[in-house]
C-alpha positions, -999 to +999 in steps of 0.1 A: +426-244-021+432-252-058+413-282-071+445-304-076+454-299-038+420-308-034+420-338-054+456-347-041+442-347-004+411-367-010+431-394-027+454-397+004+425-396+029+407-420+010+438-442+007+445-436+041+412-446+058+413-481+039+447-490+040+459-473+074+493-469+060+512-438+049+505-428+014+530-424-013+530-404-046+532-430-068+501-447-052+482-417-059+493-416-096+486-453-100+454-451-086+437-418-093+447-412-126+454-372-124+475-369-158+507-354-136+538-368-129+549-383-096+574-352-090+545-329-095+526-352-069+553-351-045+553-309-051+519-306-044+522-330-015+550-306+001+527-277-003+498-298+017+522-305+043+535-270+046+498-258+052+494-288+076+466-306+059+487-340+058+518-351+076+550-374+072+556-403+099+592-403+106+594-438+096+582-435+062+584-415+028+547-414+022+522-392+038+491-393+065+461-370+069+463-344+096+434-335+117+430-304+098+433-320+064+403-344+080+385-314+089+389-299+052+377-331+041+346-332+061+338-295+051+343-299+015+356-326+000+335-359+011+311-375-016+275-371-018+257-400-002+257-428-026+262-453+003+237-484+003+208-472+026+210-493+060+188-476+082+161-508+077+191-529+097+179-502+122+147-511+133+142-522+173+108-536+180+099-512+207+065-532+213+088-557+236+113-531+248+095-521+281+126-506+297+136-474+276+175-486+288+166-521+271+158-497+241+186-476+237+211-506+246+195-524+216+204-492+193+237-487+207+244-525+198+232-520+162+249-493+156+283-505+170+279-537+149+273-515+116+297-489+122+327-512+136+335-483+158+322-474+195+287-459+202+277-438+229+239-428+237+234-404+267+197-396+280+186-364+288+169-362+320+134-339+318+133-332+353+133-360+385+120-391+379+088-401+395+070-428+404+045-438+378+030-470+391+041-503+411+026-536+416+034-564+444+030-597+432+036-631+454+058-652+443+061-679+472+050-677+507+078-653+518+087-639+489+072-612+463+079-592+435+079-553+435+075-539+401+083-503+400+075-480+368+090-446+370+081-417+350+107-422+323+093-454+312+120-472+329+112-507+347+126-518+379+120-551+395+130-564+431+125-593+448+114-589+483+115-613+513+093-611+543+093-629+577+051-621+580+028-646+563+009-622+533-017-632+516-020-623+475-052-603+486-033-585+511-006-578+485-033-565+463-048-542+491-013-532+494-005-524+459-035-502+459-025-481+492+011-474+479-001-466+441-027-442+461-001-424+480+029-425+459+019-417+423+038-389+410+060-386+442+096-378+434+125-384+458+127-355+480+085-365+484+091-402+496+093-390+536+092-408+568+059-391+573+043-407+542+053-439+552+039-436+587+006-425+571+003-459+549+015-479+580-016-464+597-040-476+569-019-511+564+000-518+602+002-557+597+033-556+579+056-530+589+087-545+577+072-554+542+066-514+540+099-503+555+115-524+528+093-510+503+102-475+509+141-485+509+140-496+478+122-470+462+145-445+475+173-463+461+157-464+427+149-428+427+184-420+436+199-441+410+175-421+387+195-387+396+225-393+374+228-391+339+228-419+320+245-432+293+255-465+275+287-474+256+286-503+234+317-515+208+345-508+232+362-537+219+360-526+183+391-505+190+411-540+191+409-544+157+422-508+146+460-509+140+468-478+151+456-487+189+477-520+191+495-503+223+480-515+255+484-481+272+464-465+239+437-490+247+434-487+285+431-446+284+407-451+258+386-476+280+393-453+311+382-423+293+346-439+283+340-453+316+340-420+333+309-405+332+319-366+333+345-373+304+312-391+285+291-363+294+319-336+280+323-355+246+287-340+238+293-307+255+299-289+227+272-306+200+260-278+183+223-264+193+199-284+200+185-291+166+173-328+162+189-344+130+215-322+131+251-336+128+281-325+145+316-337+139+344-333+159+381-344+152+408-346+172+417-316+197+381-307+188+364-332+210+383-310+239+399-345+257+435-350+253+428-388+257+408-386+222+432-368+202+433-395+180+397-400+175+367-386+159+332-383+172+303-380+150+270-371+168+237-358+171+209-345+192+180-375+189+146-381+201+141-419+211+109-438+219+081-423+237+096-389+234+131-397+253+158-370+243+195-377+241+226-377+222+243-403+204+276-406+188+298-427+170+336-427+181+363-440+159+397-431+148+404-398+127+412-424+100+372-429+098+345-441+072+331-406+077+301-407+046+292-443+061+287-432+097+272-399+091+246-417+070+240-442+098+230-415+119+211-395+097+192-430+089+184-433+127+171-398+127+148-405+100+137-438+108+129-423+146+104-396+123+085-422+104 
């Protein structure tokens, strides 16, 4: 593409990103000072349309970018990073976040707020979760708190109710027994034989031991599924191109489907941490997201947790800003 067409395409994309309205030749002449006539701009716009980089809505004489136009812009025309460095705003105090889910949710909320789009974070499993530690804490005479720490650093707590009276000393003793027998055990290792072995050592509270084993099985089974966090879905309501209820429902239903969310990240290129990948329109591979762009990267979160993080917005997206946000987040994790 020659330089003039590139300038005009860039002008159309920038105008449409900011205004969400079809861009006329007069607007380009008035705002971008290309030192050519409106007729020349119209001729070049017609050529860009023929090439498939822009298109003409049937209700307007102006033009809007096509998916291939955005792709050309991203690959060749984006401005270098002159954006305010915002990554200091992405600080998350991990010292007070014992649960990795809370940490990832905090990151997603901050990014959704800064981008004004939707953010998805997936946590990649590095094998099955195991029991790292557990503790029983007495609450009332007939209640105790079970705190379960998994190998993925997730912390789960449950309130147990029991009929038999159990002293704090007995809870401490049972905690020690459970830790001795259950640490580093995965779902398949939690067997009836193991429960019976513990009951042989601690026979006074069979109902409590049975309840604890049920909870552990449920907790480990839940962790077999891939975790994903979605924040900022309501941001779509602010976008004029998505003011139809049907489009909003389709978007919400798509991001609420775990298989679809996983598919969004299936074609992220390679495993290189910090590499930004941009998928536009049909490149995403999901029909319901044909009018969207995904900017995503592989990332290392706290405590070595691996995952993917993506910002999803309209093809009319502030590309430079959102690429910078993800790059900055990655740099922050490296410090």
